[in-house]
N, C-alpha and C positions, 0 to 999 in steps of 0.2 A: 347495438355495439358491433354490428357486422363490419363497420367501416374502420375498425381499429387498425391502425397501421402496424406493420410487422417489425418496425424498427424502434419502437418506443419502449423504454425499460424503466423499472423502478430501481433505485440505488439506495443502499443502506450502509451506514458505518456502524460496526460492532466493536465497542471498546472492551478490551479484555484485561488490560493491565495499566498501571501508572508507575511513575518513578519521580521522586523528588530530587531536585538538584539545584545548584546555584545557577541563577540566570546567566551569568557570564560563561557558563559551560556550553551554552547553545550557539555561540557565535565565534567565528575566527576574529581575532583582535579583542575578544572579551566583550564586556558590557560595563558601563559606569555604575549601573545599579547592582548592588551586591546581594539583593534579597534572594530568598529561596523561591523556586517556582516548580511547576510540575509539568511533565510531558505525559501524554496519553499514548497508548498503543492500540491500534485498530487492525481489523481485517475488514474488507468491504465486500458486499454482496450485490450482484446485479441480477435482477429477476425479470424475465420477459418471455416473449413468445419462442425464444430459442433455448429455453432451459435456464439453469442457474449457473452463473459464473462467479466463482469465489476469487477475490483478488487478494493475494498473499495469505499465508497460513499461520502467521504469528509464532509464538514460542510456547513451550510447555513448562511444567513444574520443574523439571530437571534443569532446564536452561535458566529459568527464573532464579533458582538457587545459585547456580554458577555465577550469574551476573548481578545478583542482589536486586532483583526487580520483584514487584508485587503483583501477582495475578489476582484479579478480582472475580472474574467469571471466565473459566476456561473457554477457549475458542469454540469447542464442540457444543458447549452449553448455550453459547450465544446463537449459534446456528439453529439449534433445536428450538430456541425461543422464537426464532424468525420463521419457524416451520420448514427448515431445511435439514434434511437428513444427510449427514456428510457422505454416507456411502451411495447416495443417489446423485451426488454432484458429478457432472460430466466434464467440467472445465475449471481448471485453476490457472489463474494468470499470476506468474511469478514476476513481480515488478523488478526484483533483484534478489540476490541470495544472502543478504546480511542475516545474521542469526535471529533477529527479532521479526523477520518477515518470512523465513524459510523453514521454521520448525514444524512440529506436529505432522511429520511426513507420513505417518501411517493413518492419518485421519480420513484421507480421501482415497480409498483403495481402488476406486473405479474411474478416477478423473484422469484426463489428459492435461499435461502441464504445458503452459505457453511461456517461453523464455526467449530473450534475445541471444543470438549467436555470441555477441560480444561479452555478455555476462558470464556465460558458461566458460568461454575461453579465459576470461579474466580470473574467475574463481578457481580454475584448475591449472593456471599457467604460471609464468615466471614471477608475476607480481606477488604471488603468495609466498615467495621466498623472502619478502620484506615484512618484518614483524609489524611495522607501522600500518601497512596496507591490509595485513591479515586480521587486525584487531576485530573488525565487525563480522568476520566469518567464523563459522563453527565447522570444524572438519566433518563432524557427523552429518550436518545438513548438506554439505557439498557432496559427500559420498552417497547420501540418499538420492540426490538428484542424478548423479552418475548412474546409479542402479536403475533409476526410472528410464534414463536414456536407453540402457541396454535391455529394458523390458518393453521397448517400443511405446513408451507412454509420454514422450516429450515431443512437442512441436516447436521447432525453432523459427524465429522471425528475425528479419534483418531490416531495421528501420521502421517503416509504417506498414501495418497489416490489418486488414479487416477480419475479425474473428467471427462476426455474425452481423447482419444488417444493423447498423446503429452502434456497434461496438468496435472501436479500433485501438490498437496499441501503437505507441510512438516512442521510439528510442530517444532518450534525453541525455543519458550519461551524467557526468558530473559527480554526484555523491558516490555512486558506484559506476564503474566504467560502462556497464551495459544496462543501466537503469532504464525502465520504460514507464510511461504513464498511460492511463486508460481514459479514452474519451467515449462518453456514453450519451446517446440521444435520449432525452427524457421529455416529459410533457412540458417542462419549463425551459427547454433548450438543451444545449450541450454542456453536460457536467463533466469536469475533468477530475478523476481520482488521481491526484498528483503523486500519491505515495511519497517517497522521500525526495522527489525532485523539488519539493518545497515542504520542509518540516513544519514550519510555523507560519502564520499569516505575516509575522514581522519580517520573515526572510524575504518574501516576494515584495512586500510593501516598502521595505527599506533597503532592498538590494544587498542584504547581508547573507552570509554563508555559514552553514553548520560546520563545526570543526572536522568531522569525519568526512573527507572528500578526496576523490581521485583527481578531480580537476576543478579548480575554482572557476576557470573560464567557462567550461561547459555548464557548470551549475548556474552561473549568471545568465548565460545565453538561454539556458533552459527555461528561465522565468519568462522570457519573451515567447518561447514556444507555448508555454502553458496559457499565456494571455491570448495568443492567437487561436488556440484550440477551444477555449472556453467561451461561452456566449457572453460572459461578463466576469469581472473580478469575483463576483459573488457566486460564480459557478465553479470556482477552483476550490478543491477540498484538500487541504494540507495533510501530511501524513501523521503528524504527532501533536496537533494543537488541541488542548482540552476545550478550547472555545467552540469547536465543532459541536460538542454535546450541548452547549448552551444556545447556539444559534439555530439549530434544527430541531424540529419536533420529534418526540419519541414515537417509535413505530405504533405503540399503543400504550394506554395507561399502565403504569407499573414498570415500564422499561426505561424510565428517565435515566440519564447518565449512563446508559448501557447501549441501547440500539436506537439510532436516530435515522430519519428518512431524509435523503439528500436530493430527491427528485421533486421536492416542494420548496418554495421560497424560504430562505432563512429570515430570521428576525434581524433586520439591519437598520 
């Protein structure tokens, strides 16, 4: 195994919560099918020769109650099941600062946070004076990130940046003004953790847009970016699709519908 390349990583999706809603609530212009559907909430873990990178931090019980969501396995519990001790995590990639991606802010006391310049400016600037744009942000999450900036624990990125060999962040925007996706080199090619640059497979496959969005144009252009960055359509991992849990194998027996491995081929 001496010839192992230093830029190949394992990638996992850790599901921690679900929410039932009408299908039409997932699309601008609604949807002709009025049935109930569910969305899943994930954090992602990248493991490799350069340590552990946690992508997004999810939300905790307090936020779940505030927003009427259901936590199944707290984020910390999922990480422990994956063999990751949160206080040993060195890097957290904040794809954006919406409440369901930026909570649990005391879970990683020793991590450096990676965020786009644009997102921090957006979440602390004039746009937050508009109630409609503020909906997906929680004041306490944003304040927690500001505190990390002042504790010298945040690294800012502008556009495309390599965090380690085989791990790059790419600013996509759209859903949130400074949203970034993460491209990871794995043994099956380049996997793209889209986070909310694509909520559901149907968004990218049908060119549709989730209702919470800063820019419809940037969201749609972002789908092109995801396709360019990923080795194939089956290397794009959407941010909230429960299908991810069905398509990819569990990390090990007993973790079905909880922790799945994304660096192996999906059942397509």
